[in-house]
N, C-alpha and C positions, 0 to 999 in steps of 0.2 A: 679744359681748365675748370677746376672746381671753384664754385662761387662761395666766398666766405660770407657767412650770415651771422651778424653779431647777435649776442644775447638780447640786446635792446630791440633789435629788429625782429627777432623771433617772438618776443613777448608782445610787441605791437601787432604783428601778424595774427597771433593767436587771439588777442583781444578783439581784433576786427572780425575774424572768422567766427569767434564764439558768440558775437552779437548778431551775425548775419541771420541765424535761425530765429531770432526773437521777433523780428518784424516781417520776416519773409511771407508769412501767411496773410498779411494785411490786404494785398490786392486780390487774394483768392477768396475773401469772405463772401462776395456775391455768388461765387460758384458753389461754395459750401451751403450758402443760404438756399440756392435753388435745388441742390442735390438732396439736402436734408430738411427742407421746408422750415427754415429758421426765421424768427422774428428779430427786429433790431436789438431788442434786449438780450436775446440769445447770443448775438454776435458780441455784444459788450461783455457778457459773462465769460465767453470763451476767451476774449482778449485779456480780461483781467485775471483769469486763472494763471496766466503766465506771471503777471505782476504779483499775485499772491505767493507763487512759488519763489520768486525773487526775494520778496520780503522775508519769507520763512528762512531762506538761505542766509540772508544778511543778519537775521536775528540769532540764528542757532549755529551757523557754520562759518561766518566770516572770521571769527577770532581763531579759527584753526591755523591761520597764518602766523599767529603769535607763537604757536607751539611747534609747527612743522616747517615754517618758512613759506614764501609765496609759491615756489616752483611745484612742490607736490600737490598743493591745493589747485593750482592752475591746471596741472596735468589731469587731475580727477575731474575738474569742471569741464575740460575739453572732451574727455571721454563721455561724460554724461550728456553734454549738449549734442554730440554726434549721434548717440543712441536715441535721443529725443527726436532729432531730425529724421532719423531712419523710421521711427515709429509714426511720425507725421506722414511720411511718404506712403505708408501702407494702411493708414487709418481708414476704417470702414464704417464708423458711426461717430456721433458727437462725443460719446463717452471715451472712446479710444483716443480721439483727437485731443480732448481735454487732458487726458493723462500724458500725452506727448508734450503738450504745452506746459504742464506742471513740471515735468522733468527738465524742459528747456529753461523754465524760470528758476528752478533750484540751481541749475548749472550756471545761469547768468549771474546770480549773486556771487557765487564763488569766483567766477572768471573776472568780474568787474573789480572786486576788492583785491584779489591776488595779483592781477596784472597791474593795477594802479600802484600797489606797493612795490611790485617788481620794477616798474619803470622809474619810480622814485629812487630805489636803491641803485639801479643801473645808470642813473643820470650822471654823466661824467663831468659836465661843466659847472655843476653846483648851482645852476639857476633853477629855482623851483617852478618858475613860469614855463620852462621848457618841458618839464615832466608833466605839468598840468595840461599844457597845450597838446602834447602828443597823446595823453590819456583821453582827453575829450575828442580829439580828432579821430583816433582809432575807434572809439565808441560810435561816433556819428557816421563814420565811413561804413562800419559794419552794419549799423541799423539801416543805412541807405542802400548798400549793395543788396541786402536781402530782398526788399520789395522790388527793386529795379530788375534784378536778374530773374526773380520769381515771376514778376508781372510780365516781362517780355516773353519768357518761355511759356507761361500759361496762356498768353494771347494766341499763340500760333502752333505750339507743339501738341502732339496727341497726348492723351491722358494727363491733362494739366495739373490735376491734384496730386500726381505722383512725380511727374517729370520736373516740376518746378523746384523740387528739393534736391535734385541730383548734384548741382554744382556745390551747394553748401556741404553736402555729404562728402564729396571728394576733397574739398579744401579743409574740412575738419580732420580727415585722415592725414593730410600733409602737416597740419599744425600739431597734431599729436606726435607724429614722427619727429618733427623739429624740436619739440619740448623734451622728448625723451633722449635726445642727443645732447642736451644741456647738462651741466654739472650742478647739482643742488648745493646751495650755500646755507650756513646756519642762519636762523632767524635773528633779526637785529632788535626785536621789540623789547627784550628784557634779558637779564642774566639767566643762565641755566638754573641756578638755584631758585630764582623767583618763578620761573616757569614751572619747575617741578613742584613748588610749594602749593600750586593751585591744582585742584582735582580736575579731571577731564570734564566732569559734570559742571563744575563752576565756570570753566572756560566757555562752555556752550550755552549756559543759561541766558535767555534773552534779556537784554538791557540796553538802554541808550547810553552811549558814552558822550559826555559833554566836556567842553574845554573849561579852563578856570573861569571864575565869575567875571573877571574883567574882559574876557573875550566872548562871553556867552551871547550878548546882544548881536554881535557881528555874525556869530554862527547861526542864530535863529533867522536872521534876515536872509543869509545865504541859503538856508534850508528852505525857507518859504519861496525863495526864488526858484529852487529846484522843484518845489511843489507846482509852481506855475508853469515852468517850461515843460516838465514831464506831462502835465495835464493837457497843455495845448497841443503838444506833439501827439499825444495819445488820441486826441479827437481826430486828427488826420489819419492816424494809423488804423483806427477801429471803424470809424464811420465815414471817412472820406469817400471810399468807393460807392457807398449808398447815396450820399448827398450830391456827389458829382453826377451820378446818373439822373437825379431829379432836377438839379439846378443848371447843369451845363451841357453843351452839345457833345462833350467828350465822355466816353465811358469805356469800360473794359479793363482787364487786369493791367495792360501796358500803361494806359493813361493814369490810373490811380497809383500804380507802382512808381511811375515817373514823378508824379507830384510829391509823393512821400520822399523819394530818393533825392529830389532836387532840394527840398528843405534841408536835408541832412548834409548833402554834398556842399551846398552853399554855406551852411553853418560851419563846416570844417574849414572852408576857405576863409571865412570871416574870423574864425578863431586864430588861424595861423597869422593872418594879417594884423590882428589886434592884440597879439600877445605882448607887445611893448607898450600898449596903451595903459595909462594910469588905472589902477584897479577900481577906484571909486567911480571914475568916469565911465569905465567899461560896464560896471553894474548898473548905473543910472541909465545909460544908453540902452542896454539890453531890456530892462524892464519897461522903459518908456516906449520903445519900438514894439514890444509885445502887446502893450495896451493898444497902440495904434492898429496893429495887425488884427486884433479881435474886432475892433470897430469896423475895419474894412471888410472882414468876413461877414459881419452882420449886414453890411450894405450889399455884399455879393448875394447873400441869401434872399434879400428883398428884390434885387434887380436881375439876378441870373446872368450877370455880365462875365463872359469868359476872360476878357482883358483885366477886369478888376480881380478875378481869382488869381491870375498870374502875379499881380501886385501883392496880393495876400501871401502868396508863397514866398516871394522875395523878402517881404518885411518880416514874416515869421522866421525865415531862415536867419536873417540878420540879428533879430532879437534873441533867438534861440542860441546862436553862437556866442554873442557877447555875454548873455546871462550865465550860460554854462561855464564859459572860460573864467569869469569873475568868481563864480561860486566855488569851482574846483580849486582855483589858485588860492582863494581865501582859506579854505579848509586845509589845504596842504601847507600853507604858510604858518598856521597856528598849531599844527599837529606836532607831536613829539614821537620818537620811536616807540614809546610805550603805549600811546593811545591812537596811533595813526589808523590801524585797522578798524577799531571801534568807532572813531570819529567819522571816518569815511562811510562806514556802514550806517551810522545814524543819519548822516546827510542824505544818503541814497534812500533810506527808509522813508524819510519825509517826502522825497521826490516820488517814490512809488505809491505812496498814499495819494498823491496828486494824480497819479495815473489810474487809480482805482475808483475812488469815491465820486469825483465829478463825472467820470465816464459812465459808471453804473447809473448815476442819476440821469444823465442825458439819454441813455438807452431806455430807461423807464419812462421818461417824458415823451420819447419818440413813439412808444407804443400807445400812449394815451392822448397826446396833443398833436402828434405828427412830427416828422423829422425837422422841418423848417423851424417850427416854434421851439423845439428843444435846442436847436442850434443857436437861436437868438438868445435864449436864457443862458446857455453856457457861455457864449461870447460876452454878454453883458457882465456876468459875474467875474470872468477872468480879466476883462478890461479894467474893472474897478480894483481888483486885487493887484494887478501889475502896476497900475497907476499909483496906488497907495504905497507899494514897495519902492517905486522910483522916488517918491517924495521922502519916504523914511530913510532911504540910503543917502539922498542928497542932504537932508536936514539933520539927521541924527547919527549916521554911521561914522564912527572913527575907525579907520583901518588899523588894527593892532599889528605890532611887530611880531616876528616869530618868537616863539618861546625859546629861551636860551638853549634848551636841549633839543630843539627841533632839528638841528643839522648835525647832531653828535653821532 
């Protein structure tokens, strides 16, 4: 009997698989460090190369969905990310590996924007929170599956720097096949005349799309929440294997991959459980818990307590889930068909900046002050930022209603 796979399910699966390759390398960084004699700052540079690629993609390529629709862009992104994973599998030096990470980052920006728009268009029940929840869940599941599967394979399989990528490569092929079996639909962002009136160069020129002035404060608070959540997760994804080896009795690709995956799997569970929660309460809770998780991680760095690290993972996952759900729902709620791709790109660009600048700074401090001192500085700064955002959301944020054209 042939299994019927809905377009919504195909896009969810592709979004998940497309993000698997992005964090898959995280538990492998100690192996690359040993094989290529890398410093902590080298690891953060390699990690952020992916983020740079994603930002370039969001700045220059995300609006291609306005012209061609989400499906062609999603197909192209899946092909590119699969090629990037294949190049990672055969990388023989840091330069080749960074090229593969750049390709994966470029593809990630295309996949994230196109699939989020696709899920919004394919959402049948009219509830924007459903599309937002499935978008963030597919993203976090993909980010979690990558390091979990890669870490487990790298722990025990031969040739770990090659074999860890094999499942992602196979699933990428399945996703590409599924997407090319779908029928493309015309883009909904604007009329054909309006799309044709803009040149290809104008559509691809980098610019931030902002909502109307009345909704701008809410957007920037949500975007700074993305800055915080992306930055906090990136600490675990880039330097967790190194500081776990120094501070905790657990180490190895399986242990670090499991810790990263647990944050994201639990985040997905919390997002699904909290999608009926009032938006403002969801945002305040997420930012407040993230502030607490950073304070707990500082205490873990001082004590080396394995039990306290487990608590850090759970609190980080809960805060990550609530903050991401609130931010994505807020952006989707105020977006219109004409600005959805650009607004989502702007939101994600701020998030990716949070993944780049704090992590590069932490890597630089690690080389000069040591990993523990750098970790304390990072956590103190993020705890202050997320606490300030929680207060701003509680005291100042008025949740705007959707733009009249948002659901047209």
